[in-house]
N, C-alpha and C positions, 0 to 999 in steps of 0.2 A: 661061835664068835659073837661078841656083844657089839651092837651098833646103836647109834643114836639116829632116830628117824628125823629127817628134815621136812618131810611132808607126810600126810596120811597115806599109809600103804594098806591096801585091802588085805585082810587076813593076817596082818602083822601088828598094826597098832596105829596110834595117832601121832601127830607131830610132837616132837620132843620126848617121846617115849624111848626108854632103853629096852631093847629086845634082843633075844638070843636067836640067831639065824645060822644056817650052815655057811661055811666059808665060801663055797662055790656060788651060792645065791648072792652073798654080799659082794664078792669080787666081780661077778659076771652080770648082775642085774642092778643091785641097789647103788653101788658106787658109780658105775658109768652113767646112770641116769640121774645122778645127784639127788637120790632119794634118801641117802643115809651117809653117815661118816663113822669111822671107827670110834668106839666108846673108850677113849683114853681119859686121863685125869682132867685135862683141859676142857674137853667137851662136856664131861659130867659137871664140872664146876660152872661152866657157862650156863648150863640148863638150870642148876640150882639158883644162880643169880637171876636169871630171867623169871623163874617162878616166884622168887621172893619180891622182886620189883613189881611184878604183876599183882601180887597180893597186897603190897603197899599201896599201889595205885587204886585198887578196889576199895581199900579202907578209907583212903582220902575222899573218893567219890561218895562213899556212904556217909561220912561225916559232913560233907558239904550238903548232901541231900537232907540230912537231919536238921542242919542249921536253917536251910531254906524252908523246910516244913514248919519250923517254929515261927519263922517270920510270917509265913502265909496264914497261920491260924489266927493272927490278930488283925488281918487286913480286910477292909471292906472296899471292894472295887465298885466305883460308881460309873454307870454307863447311861448316857442320855439318848433318847430316841423320840422321833415324832410319832404321835399316836392318833387314833381316831376317837370318835365319841363313845364307843362301846367299851373302852378300857383296854383295848388291844392296840398294838402299834403295828406300823407297816414294816414288813420284813421280820427278821429274827436276830437274836443275839446268839452267835455261834462261839465255838471254842477259839476260833481265830480272833474274834472281837475281844474276848476275855484276855487272851495272851497279849494283844496289843495294848489293852488298857493297863494291864499289870506292868508292862514295860514303860509306858508313858507316865503313869501316876507314881509308881514306886521304884522303878529301875530294876525290877526283877524279871529276868528273861526265863520264860518257860515255853517249852515246845508245845504247840497247839495240839499235837497228838497225845500229849500226856494229860490233857484236861478231859475229865470224864463227864460227858453230858449224855443223858439218855436220848434227849431230843433237843433241838434248839429252843431257846426261851422265847416265847411269843406273847408274853403278858408282862405288865408292869408288876413290880414287887421285889421282894428280897429272896434270894435263893442261896442255898449252901451247895458248893461245887467241890468235888474231890479232884485233886491233882496228884497223879502217881509220879513221884520224883525218882524212885529207885525201887528195887525189889523190896516189898513189904514196908515201904516208907511212903506215906501219903500225907498231903497237907490239905486242909479245908479252907476255902476262901468264901467269903460272903460276897455275892454279886448283887448289887442294888441297881435295878433298872427303873429309871424315872423318866418322866415326860419333860421335854424341852420347854 
């Protein structure tokens, strides 16, 4: 009997998979626990529609990430901080500071966890910072740290 899995079932398959199981297993275990439904034409069509809408959503997210990456490549984020006499400033510029500056200066929202910094910036100057927007899509932002 062919069934459509509604949840991951150990040794059978993942959610939305169409699998062949014995009738007794389906009637006595899968159906009562709401782990599967019979694989009729409606259920198969619903799964195809879900998969196509998911693929469309992923493509839209990828296009939005590409557009954001193109915008970020031309941007210079200016962050001001108080410093000492030796050319270093008090504290550090972190990914959170860069994300807030991007939002306030350019209106671009980027999650602070997507900003790649090896270590917090602790000196004045200009730095290139990578921002991972999506799988295999990165943008580069120039961060300029200057003294107040």
